C-alpha positions in Angstrom: 20.7 -3.5 -22.3 18.5 -0.6 -23.5 15.5 -2.1 -21.7 17.3 -2.5 -18.4 18.7 1.0 -18.5 16.2 3.2 -20.3 13.4 1.0 -21.3 11.4 1.1 -24.5 10.3 4.6 -23.6 13.7 6.0 -24.6 12.5 5.7 -28.2 9.2 7.5 -27.6 9.2 11.2 -28.1 5.6 12.1 -27.1 5.6 13.2 -23.4 2.0 12.1 -22.8 2.6 8.6 -24.2 5.7 8.3 -21.9 3.6 9.5 -18.9 0.8 7.0 -19.5 3.0 4.0 -20.3 5.1 4.7 -17.1 2.0 5.1 -15.0 0.3 2.0 -16.5 3.4 -0.2 -15.9 3.8 1.0 -12.4 0.1 0.6 -11.7 0.1 -3.0 -12.9 3.3 -3.8 -11.0 2.1 -2.1 -7.8 -1.2 -4.0 -7.8 0.6 -7.4 -8.0 3.8 -7.1 -6.0 1.9 -7.2 -2.7 -0.4 -10.0 -3.6 1.7 -12.7 -1.9 2.7 -10.9 1.4 -1.0 -9.9 1.9 -2.5 -13.0 0.4 -4.3 -13.5 3.8 -6.7 -10.7 2.8 -8.3 -13.0 0.3 -7.2 -16.5 1.3 -7.4 -16.1 5.1 -9.2 -19.3 6.0 -7.6 -21.3 3.1 -4.1 -20.4 4.5 -5.1 -21.5 8.0 -6.5 -24.8 6.6 -3.6 -25.6 4.3 -0.9 -25.0 6.9 -3.0 -26.0 9.9 -2.2 -22.8 11.9 -4.1 -20.5 14.2 -5.3 -16.8 13.8 -2.3 -15.8 15.9 0.2 -17.7 13.7 -1.2 -16.2 10.5 -0.8 -12.8 12.2 2.8 -13.7 13.1 3.6 -14.0 9.4 2.6 -10.4 9.0 4.8 -9.5 12.0 7.8 -11.2 10.6 7.2 -9.5 7.2 6.8 -6.1 8.9 10.0 -6.5 11.0 12.0 -7.3 7.9 10.3 -4.3 6.1 11.4 -2.1 9.0 15.0 -3.4 9.1 15.5 -3.1 5.3 13.8 0.3 5.3 16.6 1.9 7.3 19.2 1.6 4.6 16.4 1.7 1.9 15.4 5.3 3.0 18.9 6.4 2.1 19.3 4.2 -0.9 16.2 5.6 -2.6 17.9 9.0 -3.1 21.1 7.3 -4.5 20.0 4.4 -6.7 18.2 4.5 -10.0 14.5 4.0 -9.3 13.9 1.6 -12.3 16.6 -0.8 -11.2 15.2 -0.8 -7.6 11.7 -1.5 -8.8 12.8 -4.2 -11.3 14.8 -6.1 -8.7 11.9 -5.8 -6.2 9.2 -7.3 -8.5 11.6 -9.8 -10.0 12.6 -11.1 -6.5 9.0 -11.3 -5.4 8.2 -13.4 -8.4 10.9 -15.9 -7.5 9.6 -16.1 -4.0 6.0 -16.7 -5.2 7.1 -19.8 -7.1 9.1 -21.1 -4.1 6.1 -20.7 -1.8 3.9 -22.5 -4.3 6.3 -25.5 -4.1 6.1 -25.7 -0.3 2.6 -24.3 0.2 1.9 -26.7 3.1 4.9 -25.8 5.2 4.5 -23.0 7.8 8.2 -23.1 8.4 8.9 -22.3 4.8 6.2 -19.6 4.8 8.1 -17.9 7.7 11.3 -17.7 5.6 9.3 -16.6 2.5 7.6 -13.8 4.4 10.9 -12.7 5.9 12.4 -12.4 2.4 9.3 -10.7 1.1 10.1 -8.0 3.7 13.3 -7.3 1.7 12.1 -7.6 -1.9 9.0 -5.4 -1.3 10.7 -2.9 0.9 14.3 -1.6 1.2 14.3 1.2 -1.4 11.3 -0.1 -3.4 8.5 1.9 -1.8 10.3 5.3 -1.6 11.5 4.8 -5.2 8.0 4.1 -6.4 6.4 7.1 -4.6 9.2 9.3 -5.8 8.8 8.1 -9.4 5.0 8.7 -9.4 5.3 12.0 -7.6 7.6 13.2 -10.4 5.6 12.1 -13.3 3.6 15.3 -13.4 3.4 18.7 -11.6 2.9 19.1 -7.9 -0.7 20.3 -8.6 -1.6 17.1 -10.4 0.0 14.8 -7.8 -3.4 13.7 -6.5 -4.6 12.7 -10.0 -1.3 10.8 -10.7 -1.6 8.8 -7.5 -5.4 8.3 -8.1 -4.8 7.0 -11.6 -2.0 4.8 -10.3 -4.3 3.2 -7.8 -7.0 2.8 -10.4 -4.6 0.7 -12.6 -3.4 -0.9 -9.3 -6.9 -1.9 -8.6 -7.5 -3.5 -12.0 -4.3 -5.5 -11.8 -4.8 -6.3 -8.1 -8.3 -7.6 -8.7 -7.0 -9.6 -11.7 -4.2 -10.9 -9.5 -6.7 -12.3 -7.0 -9.6 -13.3 -9.2 -7.4 -15.5 -11.3 -5.8 -17.2 -8.3 -9.3 -17.7 -6.8 -10.3 -19.4 -10.0 -7.1 -21.5 -9.9 -7.8 -22.5 -6.3 -11.2 -23.9 -7.2 -9.7 -26.1 -10.0 -6.1 -26.8 -8.8 -6.2 -26.0 -5.1 -4.3 -23.4 -3.0 -0.9 -24.5 -4.6 -2.3 -23.8 -8.1 -3.5 -20.3 -6.8 0.1 -19.5 -5.7 1.6 -20.6 -9.0 -0.9 -18.3 -10.7 0.4 -15.4 -8.5 3.9 -16.1 -9.7 2.8 -16.0 -13.3 1.1 -12.7 -12.8 4.1 -11.0 -11.2 6.2 -12.4 -14.0 4.1 -10.3 -16.4 4.5 -7.3 -14.1 8.3 -7.7 -14.2 8.3 -7.7 -18.0 6.1 -4.6 -18.2 8.5 -2.7 -15.9 11.5 -3.9 -17.9 10.0 -2.7 -21.2 8.0 0.4 -20.3 9.5 2.1 -17.2 12.1 4.7 -18.1 15.3 5.0 -16.1 16.3 8.1 -14.2 19.4 8.4 -16.4 17.2 8.6 -19.5 15.0 11.2 -17.8 18.0 13.2 -16.8 19.3 13.2 -20.4 16.1 15.2 -21.3 16.6 17.5 -18.3 13.9 15.8 -16.2 15.8 15.3 -12.9 13.6 13.9 -10.1 13.0 15.6 -6.8 14.6 13.5 -4.1 17.5 12.5 -6.4 20.7 14.0 -5.1 24.1 12.2 -5.2 25.4 14.6 -2.5 22.9 13.4 0.1 24.6 11.7 3.1 23.2 9.2 5.6 23.8 11.9 8.2 21.3 14.2 6.5 18.5 12.0 7.9 18.7 14.2 11.0 17.1 17.1 9.0 14.1 14.9 8.2 13.7 13.8 11.9 13.9 17.5 13.1 11.2 18.6 10.7 7.8 18.9 12.5 5.9 18.0 9.4 7.6 14.6 9.2 5.7 13.3 12.2 2.4 14.5 11.0 3.2 12.9 7.6 4.1 9.6 9.4 0.9 9.6 11.5 -1.2 10.1 8.4 0.6 7.4 6.4 0.0 5.0 9.3 -3.7 6.0 9.8 -4.7 5.8 6.1 -3.0 2.5 5.6 -4.3 1.2 8.9 -7.8 1.7 7.8 -7.2 0.5 4.2 -5.5 -2.7 5.4 -7.8 -3.6 8.3 -11.1 -3.5 6.4 -9.8 -7.0 5.5 -11.2 -8.2 8.8 -14.7 -8.0 7.3 -13.6 -11.2 5.5 -13.5 -13.5 8.6 -16.3 -11.4 10.1 -18.7 -12.5 7.4 -17.6 -16.1 7.8 -17.7 -16.3 11.6 -20.5 -13.9 12.4 -22.8 -14.3 9.4 -21.9 -17.8 8.6 -21.2 -17.5 4.8 -18.8 -19.9 3.2 -15.1 -19.0 2.8 -15.1 -18.9 -1.0 -18.1 -16.4 -1.0 -16.3 -14.3 1.6 -13.1 -14.3 -0.5 -15.2 -13.0 -3.4 -16.3 -10.1 -1.4 -12.8 -9.6 -0.1 -11.5 -9.2 -3.7 -14.1 -6.5 -4.3 -13.4 -4.9 -1.0 -9.6 -4.9 -1.4 -9.2 -4.3 -5.1 -12.6 -3.4 -6.6 -12.7 -0.3 -4.4 -9.5 0.8 -6.2 -11.7 1.6 -9.2 -12.7 4.6 -7.1 -9.1 5.7 -6.5 -9.3 8.5 -9.0 -12.2 10.0 -6.9 -9.5 10.6 -4.2 -7.5 12.6 -6.7 -10.5 14.6 -7.7 -11.5 15.3 -4.1 -8.0 16.4 -3.1 -7.1 18.3 -6.3 -10.4 19.7 -7.6 -13.0 19.7 -4.9 -11.1 20.6 -1.7 -7.9 21.7 -3.4 -6.1 20.2 -0.4 -5.4 16.7 0.6 -5.7 17.5 4.3 -9.2 18.9 3.8 -10.3 15.7 2.0 -8.8 13.6 4.8 -10.8 15.4 7.4 -14.0 14.6 5.6 -13.0 11.0 4.7 -11.9 10.1 8.2 -15.2 11.4 9.6 -17.3 9.4 7.2 -15.3 6.2 8.0 -15.8 6.6 11.7 -19.6 6.7 11.2 -19.4 3.6 8.9 -17.4 1.6 11.4 -19.8 2.6 14.2 -22.7 1.3 12.0 -21.4 -2.3 12.3 -22.6 -2.4 15.9 -26.2 -2.7 14.8 -25.5 -6.1 13.1 -25.4 -9.6 14.7 -25.7 -13.2 13.6 -29.4 -12.8 12.9 -29.0 -9.8 10.5 -29.8 -10.1 6.8 -26.8 -11.6 5.2 -27.1 -9.7 1.9 -27.4 -6.4 3.7 -24.4 -7.0 5.9 -22.3 -8.2 2.9 -23.1 -5.1 1.0 -22.5 -2.9 4.0 -19.1 -4.5 4.5 -18.0 -3.0 1.2 -18.9 0.6 2.1 -15.9 1.4 4.3 -13.6 0.4 1.5 -15.3 2.7 -0.9 -14.1 5.6 1.3 -10.9 4.2 2.6 -9.5 3.5 -0.9 -10.0 7.0 -2.3 -8.5 8.4 0.8 -5.5 6.0 1.0 -4.8 6.4 -2.7 -3.8 10.0 -2.3 -1.9 9.7 1.0 1.4 10.7 -0.6 -0.1 13.8 -2.3 -0.1 15.2 1.3 3.7 15.7 0.7 2.9 19.1 -1.0 1.5 20.3 2.4 4.4 18.9 4.4 7.1 21.0 2.5 10.1 18.6 2.7 13.3 19.8 1.1 13.2 18.2 -2.5 16.5 16.4 -2.0 15.3 14.5 1.0 11.9 13.4 -0.4 12.9 9.8 -0.9 14.6 9.6 2.5 11.5 11.0 4.2 9.2 8.5 2.5 11.5 5.6 3.3 11.6 6.5 7.0 7.9 6.0 7.3 8.5 2.3 6.8 11.0 2.0 9.6 8.5 1.4 12.4 6.2 -1.6 11.5 3.2 -0.4 13.4 0.3 -1.5 11.1 1.7 -4.7 9.7 4.0 -5.6 12.6 2.0 -5.1 15.7 -1.6 -5.1 14.7 -2.2 -8.5 13.0 -1.0 -10.6 15.9 -2.8 -8.4 18.4 -6.1 -8.5 16.4 -5.5 -12.3 15.9 -5.1 -12.7 19.7 -8.3 -10.7 20.3 -10.2 -13.0 17.9 -8.8 -16.1 19.5 -9.6 -14.9 23.0 -13.0 -13.1 22.6 -14.4 -14.9 19.6 -17.0 -12.9 17.6 -17.1 -10.1 20.2 -13.5 -9.5 19.1 -14.8 -7.9 15.9 -16.5 -5.2 17.9 -13.2 -4.4 19.6 -11.5 -4.2 16.2 -14.1 -1.8 14.8 -13.8 0.4 17.9 -10.0 0.6 17.3 -10.7 1.6 13.7 -13.0 4.4 14.9 -10.2 5.6 17.2 -7.8 5.7 14.3 -10.3 7.8 12.4 -10.4 10.4 15.2 -6.6 10.6 15.3 -6.6 11.1 11.5 -9.0 14.0 11.7 -6.9 15.7 14.4 -3.7 15.2 12.5 -5.2 16.5 9.3 -6.1 19.8 11.1 -2.5 20.0 12.4 -1.2 19.5 8.8 -3.3 22.5 7.6 -1.7 24.6 10.3 1.8 23.4 9.5 1.4 24.1 5.8 0.1 27.6 6.5 3.2 28.4 8.6 5.5 27.0 5.8 3.7 29.1 3.1 4.1 32.2 5.3 7.8 31.5 5.7 7.6 30.8 9.4 8.9 27.2 8.9 11.6 26.4 6.3 13.4 23.1 6.0 17.1 23.8 5.4 20.1 21.5 4.7 23.4 22.8 5.8 
């Protein structure tokens, strides 16, 4: 019972040791819990071949997942400020592990995949995401939030890469089913780490370390205060924009296969580096936000601008281009997108939410499934309809998102200035 409630950390007195064990267990768990719902990032063509489906159908799985994320996020936004974060995270990773083994048993069935992806929308959402962000945001001071998130994504990257390299190895020896069994084993390890090394909120409270966004008096009706706050919409746009870019660099995977003609396994190898290897640079985001610019919004302005140029650079390539050059270039956007995405939630210090509504605000950003719900089937339809030219359309959309990100970041700077001057104050009556 001590591990379920307080964890092994209850017995550790050293604050730094507790901090690092918590961050390491969260990082490993965070890098593995989304392997299955986003397995298409690495096994895109293998999934299509195994289930005999189209680009549009594989995109539909993401839509189903995103719709369930949206529906479960509505009560989840409220639950995050009411339920112990450790229990929420433990149930989430444990449930995802069970679904991984079920999918492995029925890996050829698209119908079963639809059900699995719908259930994943519950286990990896509801109160999980706001509970996770709230926990990380409270591990250190507000001034070190960028570094905490950066370190989290560094560990996240190591575990995520491990969580895809091992399944890739398993797929070459035991097929796609073997790869999915391997995913289940990895998330089982993550579940055990959370059980042992994540401290419960009750244990933290016993030492006088109450979390921001943890208030038993918060009511569902208090959501209106979040929705009335101008900063919420700026925060929401940036959450979408940073994740949109981070998620959709995955289209370089089929791009290399269809435009350059490299084999799926080689492209999957680059996909692992692009998706998880880039996470090794996550701490750079924290350094840029906390040390260099001393502002997350300033770092975003620079990062969005660089990404726009990199996506535009893809227009000079075609089927006759040097394969090695293009493969290496396909990694560059991720090297900027990841350090930017990794500190997305450190922008909270410039949004100035009321502390008691922090979890609610974070949860509400998952309610509208824009990136995962609408984009995959639309991009899939574009590729099915326009062939290789569809990739140029996708890259143009990504450039547009970068422009929106720059504009929104400037608006955040103005919003933060007004809050610091006392012209905007979020009050709860």
